[in-house]
C-alpha positions in Angstrom: 11.5 42.9 8.8 12.3 44.7 12.1 13.0 41.8 14.5 12.8 38.0 14.1 12.3 35.4 16.8 13.2 31.7 16.4 12.3 28.7 18.5 12.6 24.9 18.2 10.0 22.7 19.9 8.8 19.1 20.3 11.0 16.1 20.0 14.4 16.2 18.3 15.0 15.5 14.6 18.1 15.7 12.5 17.4 19.2 11.2 17.0 21.5 14.1 20.5 22.7 14.4 20.9 23.0 10.7 17.6 24.9 10.3 18.6 27.4 12.9 22.0 27.8 11.2 20.3 28.3 7.8 18.0 31.0 9.2 21.0 32.8 10.6 23.0 32.5 7.4 20.2 33.5 5.0 18.9 36.4 7.1 22.5 37.7 7.4 22.8 37.5 3.6 19.3 38.8 2.6 18.4 41.1 5.5 21.6 41.8 7.4 20.1 44.7 9.4 17.3 42.5 10.9 17.8 41.7 14.6 17.3 38.1 15.6 16.5 36.7 19.0 16.2 33.0 20.0 13.9 31.6 22.6 15.3 28.9 25.0 13.5 25.6 25.1 10.7 26.4 22.6 7.4 27.7 23.8 8.6 27.4 27.4 11.1 30.1 26.8 8.6 32.2 25.1 6.2 32.0 28.1 9.0 32.7 30.6 10.6 35.4 28.5 13.9 33.5 28.3 15.6 34.6 25.1 18.9 35.9 23.9 20.1 38.1 21.0 21.9 36.5 18.2 25.2 38.4 18.0 27.1 39.3 14.9 29.8 36.9 15.9 27.2 34.0 16.1 25.9 35.0 12.7 29.4 34.9 11.3 30.0 31.4 12.7 26.5 30.0 11.9 27.8 27.6 9.3 29.1 25.4 12.2 25.5 24.6 13.2 24.9 22.6 10.0 27.3 19.9 11.2 25.5 19.1 14.4 22.4 17.3 15.6 20.1 18.4 18.5 19.0 22.0 18.9 21.4 24.7 20.1 18.3 26.5 21.4 16.8 23.6 23.4 13.4 22.0 23.0 10.3 21.4 25.2 6.8 20.0 24.7 4.4 22.8 25.6 0.9 23.2 24.3 -0.2 26.8 24.6 -3.9 25.9 24.6 -3.5 23.5 27.5 -3.6 26.2 30.3 -3.9 23.6 33.1 -0.6 21.9 32.1 1.1 25.3 31.7 0.1 26.3 35.2 1.1 23.0 36.6 4.6 23.4 35.1 4.9 26.9 36.4 5.0 28.5 33.0 2.0 30.8 33.6 0.0 31.9 36.7 -3.4 30.5 37.6 -6.0 32.3 35.5 -3.6 33.4 32.8 -4.1 32.5 29.1 -0.8 31.0 27.8 -1.5 32.4 24.3 -2.0 35.9 25.7 1.2 35.5 27.8 3.1 34.4 24.6 1.6 37.2 22.5 2.4 39.9 25.0 6.0 38.5 25.4 6.5 38.8 21.6 5.2 42.3 21.7 7.6 43.2 24.6 10.5 41.7 22.7 9.5 43.7 19.6 9.3 40.6 17.5 7.4 41.0 14.2 8.2 37.5 12.7 8.3 34.3 14.7 9.8 31.2 13.1 8.9 27.9 14.7 10.7 24.7 13.8 8.8 21.6 14.9 6.3 18.8 14.1 2.6 18.7 13.8 2.0 19.6 17.5 4.5 22.5 17.3 3.0 23.9 14.1 -0.6 23.3 15.4 0.4 25.4 18.4 1.9 27.9 16.0 -1.3 28.0 14.1 -3.3 28.5 17.3 -1.0 31.4 18.2 -1.2 33.0 14.8 -5.0 32.9 14.9 -5.0 34.4 18.4 -2.6 37.1 17.3 -4.8 38.0 14.3 -8.1 37.9 16.3 -6.6 40.2 18.9 -5.0 42.6 16.4 -1.3 41.8 17.1 0.8 42.7 14.0 3.0 39.5 13.9 3.8 36.9 11.3 4.2 33.3 12.4 6.0 31.0 10.0 6.6 27.3 10.7 9.0 24.6 9.4 7.9 21.0 9.4 10.2 18.8 11.5 9.4 15.2 12.3 11.2 11.9 11.9 7.8 10.3 11.3 7.1 12.2 8.1 3.4 12.2 9.0 2.3 15.8 8.6 -0.6 16.6 6.2 -0.1 17.9 3.5 3.7 17.9 3.7 5.4 15.6 1.1 8.7 15.4 3.1 9.4 16.6 6.6 12.8 17.9 7.6 15.1 15.3 9.2 13.1 12.2 8.3 15.5 10.9 5.6 18.5 11.4 7.9 16.7 9.6 10.7 16.0 6.6 8.5 19.7 6.5 7.3 20.9 6.7 10.9 18.6 3.9 12.0 19.9 1.7 9.2 23.5 2.3 10.4 22.4 1.6 14.0 21.0 -1.8 13.0 23.9 -2.6 10.8 26.0 -2.6 14.0 23.4 -4.3 16.2 22.6 -7.1 13.9 26.1 -8.5 14.6 24.8 -9.5 18.0 23.0 -12.3 16.3 26.3 -14.1 16.3 26.6 -13.8 20.1 24.2 -16.6 20.8 22.4 -19.5 19.0 18.7 -18.9 18.1 18.7 -15.2 18.7 15.5 -13.1 18.3 16.7 -9.5 17.6 14.0 -6.8 17.7 14.8 -3.3 16.5 12.2 -0.8 17.8 11.9 2.3 15.6 10.2 5.6 16.4 6.7 6.1 15.0 3.5 6.6 17.0 0.8 6.3 14.4 2.8 6.2 11.2 5.2 3.5 10.0 7.0 5.7 7.5 10.3 5.8 9.5 10.3 2.1 10.3 9.7 1.3 6.6 12.2 3.9 5.4 14.8 2.6 7.9 14.2 -1.0 6.8 14.5 0.0 3.1 17.7 1.9 3.8 19.1 -1.1 5.7 18.1 -3.4 2.9 20.0 -1.2 0.4 23.1 -1.2 2.5 22.9 -5.0 2.6 22.9 -5.2 -1.2 26.3 -3.4 -1.3 27.9 -6.0 1.1 30.0 -9.0 0.1 29.6 -12.3 1.9 31.6 -15.4 2.9 29.0 -18.1 3.6 31.6 -20.9 3.9 32.8 -19.5 7.2 29.4 -18.3 8.3 29.2 -14.7 7.0 25.8 -15.1 5.4 23.3 -12.5 4.2 20.5 -14.7 5.5 21.4 -14.1 9.1 21.7 -10.3 8.7 18.7 -9.6 6.4 15.3 -8.6 7.7 12.7 -11.2 8.4 9.8 -9.1 9.5 8.7 -5.4 9.6 5.7 -4.4 11.7 4.1 -0.9 11.3 0.9 0.6 12.8 -0.9 0.7 9.4 -0.8 -3.1 9.0 -2.6 -5.6 11.2 -0.2 -7.9 13.1 -1.3 -11.5 13.4 1.2 -12.7 16.0 0.2 -16.4 15.8 0.6 -16.4 12.0 3.9 -14.6 12.2 5.2 -16.9 15.0 4.5 -19.9 12.7 6.4 -18.3 9.8 9.3 -17.0 11.8 9.7 -20.4 13.5 10.6 -21.8 10.1 13.1 -18.9 9.6 14.7 -19.6 13.0 15.1 -23.3 12.1 16.5 -22.5 8.7 18.7 -19.4 9.4 19.5 -19.7 13.1 18.3 -16.3 14.1 15.4 -13.8 13.4 15.7 -10.0 12.8 12.5 -7.9 13.3 11.8 -4.2 12.9 8.8 -2.8 14.7 7.4 0.7 15.0 7.0 1.9 18.6 3.4 2.6 17.9 2.6 -0.8 16.4 0.1 -2.7 18.6 -0.1 0.1 21.2 -3.9 -0.1 21.4 -3.8 -3.8 22.3 -1.0 -3.2 24.8 -2.8 -0.3 26.5 -6.0 -2.3 26.7 -4.2 -5.2 28.3 -2.5 -2.8 30.8 -5.7 -1.1 31.8 -7.4 -4.5 32.2 -4.8 -5.2 34.8 -5.7 -2.0 36.6 -2.5 -0.2 35.5 -2.7 3.5 34.6 -1.3 4.7 31.3 0.6 8.0 31.3 -0.1 10.6 28.7 1.7 13.8 27.7 0.4 17.4 27.5 -1.1 16.7 24.1 -3.0 13.6 25.4 -0.6 11.1 23.6 0.1 7.8 25.4 3.7 7.9 26.8 5.2 5.3 24.5 8.2 4.8 26.7 5.7 3.3 29.3 4.2 0.9 26.7 7.3 -0.7 25.2 5.9 -2.4 22.1 9.3 -4.0 21.4 9.3 -5.7 24.8 5.7 -6.8 24.3 6.5 -8.4 21.0 9.6 -10.0 22.5 7.4 -11.6 25.2 4.9 -12.8 22.7 7.4 -14.2 20.1 10.4 -15.3 22.2 9.0 -18.6 23.6 7.1 -19.5 20.4 10.2 -19.3 18.4 12.3 -21.2 20.9 14.7 -18.3 21.1 17.7 -18.9 23.5 18.2 -15.1 23.7 15.9 -12.2 22.9 17.4 -8.7 22.4 15.4 -5.5 22.0 17.2 -2.4 20.8 15.9 1.1 20.1 17.4 3.4 17.6 15.2 6.4 18.4 17.5 8.7 20.3 20.5 7.7 18.1 18.6 8.5 14.9 16.8 11.6 15.9 19.9 13.2 17.4 21.9 12.8 14.2 23.2 15.7 12.1 21.4 16.3 8.9 22.7 14.4 5.9 23.2 15.9 2.4 19.7 15.3 1.3 18.1 17.0 4.3 20.6 19.9 4.2 19.3 20.6 0.7 15.7 20.4 1.8 16.4 22.6 4.9 18.1 25.2 2.7 15.1 25.3 0.3 12.5 25.5 3.0 14.3 28.2 5.0 14.6 30.4 1.8 10.9 30.0 1.1 10.0 30.7 4.8 12.0 34.0 4.8 10.5 35.0 1.4 6.9 34.3 2.8 7.7 36.1 6.1 9.0 39.2 4.2 5.5 39.4 2.6 3.8 39.0 6.0 2.4 35.6 5.2 1.8 33.1 8.1 1.8 29.3 7.7 4.1 26.3 7.3 6.6 26.0 4.5 6.9 22.7 2.7 6.3 20.8 -0.5 2.5 20.6 -0.7 1.1 17.2 -1.8 -2.2 18.8 -2.7 -0.6 21.4 -5.0 1.6 19.3 -7.2 4.3 19.1 -4.5 5.0 22.8 -5.0 7.2 24.5 -2.4 5.4 27.3 -0.6 3.5 28.6 2.4 0.8 26.2 3.5 -2.1 27.6 5.6 -2.0 26.6 9.2 -5.6 25.3 9.0 -4.4 22.6 6.5 -1.7 21.3 8.8 -2.4 18.3 10.9 -0.6 15.1 12.0 -1.5 11.5 11.7 -0.7 11.0 8.0 -0.4 7.2 7.5 2.4 5.5 5.6 1.4 4.1 2.2 2.6 0.6 2.7 1.3 -0.3 -0.8 4.3 1.5 -2.2 6.2 -0.8 -4.6 9.6 -0.6 -2.8 8.0 -1.6 0.5 5.9 -4.4 -1.1 9.1 -5.7 -2.7 10.8 -5.8 0.6 7.8 -7.7 2.1 8.0 -10.2 -0.7 11.7 -10.7 -0.1 11.1 -11.3 3.6 8.3 -13.8 2.9 10.8 -15.9 0.8 13.5 -15.9 3.5 
């Protein structure tokens, strides 16, 4: 391989810095003569030609990247097939095709292999770019890694960073739940990232539940498991009957003295958007057409619906999203990152384009998955026994 380009894109996840580090470490070990350049802020940097050469000194110190969250390269949300948005943001000129601009920049930079690290949108964009390059006879290989805290990419069995995000979210709530002792009749709502998929909310709830099981209690003075355990978990895949839940949780409030709820940020979004639009409010969307969830606020909506019905004296909504997605990769994710990077480099050395991951449709074998098979929106299987066990435990609280 003559020259390798690397970029990270989309939202953050606890794998980006470590994945960049692994690429530098493994390329240095396996192909030490290969030049590596990095693009600043994802596809934005590629369009603007903003990149830097990874020096020998950086490569020698690349191990340090494994201990940090975020991305040392910087991220952005840019869709190469959305020319109008690219023009609006000053990334290309009127009339220019962003894919052609990107392709020609790669050629000018002498890049023969481009590694993209991102979620379904990033890898869909990578797939579009790979197809454009092939159709226009550019001799480049595009190899993606699946990054998303939602773990919602078909047919990837486990996305990079998701397990760490769930663990971090559990630690976040382990601290926040102590706020239940700050006021009588507290309704505490933990809003977790997850637009269409409840995997992260469920995984965070399960991780928190496991941490509770390791704790020791002193109920005689008021340190009780009941006040710190979960009483409800709401995800996009399950219908939410607020009236029915209000009735159940009112009993919990009377019995326990507080109520703890987890909700995916995407749960109930359709109903909230419909209500907002009925009031004449416009709903902002990003370059990919997704509703801006920070404008919807599902946790606040739930708080307004449940607070009065439960007779809560105080309602507190807390979001773990930025805390969780900015974490450094844990041991499990570091292993997954190391395996996927090794497979990506191997595939790239044979000029294969695609996304590396454990393929659910091929017996969870690790390998290069065709871009055409990559798409987002994979739902969480809430029928899984561990989640159903958690639901049963909450129903008995």
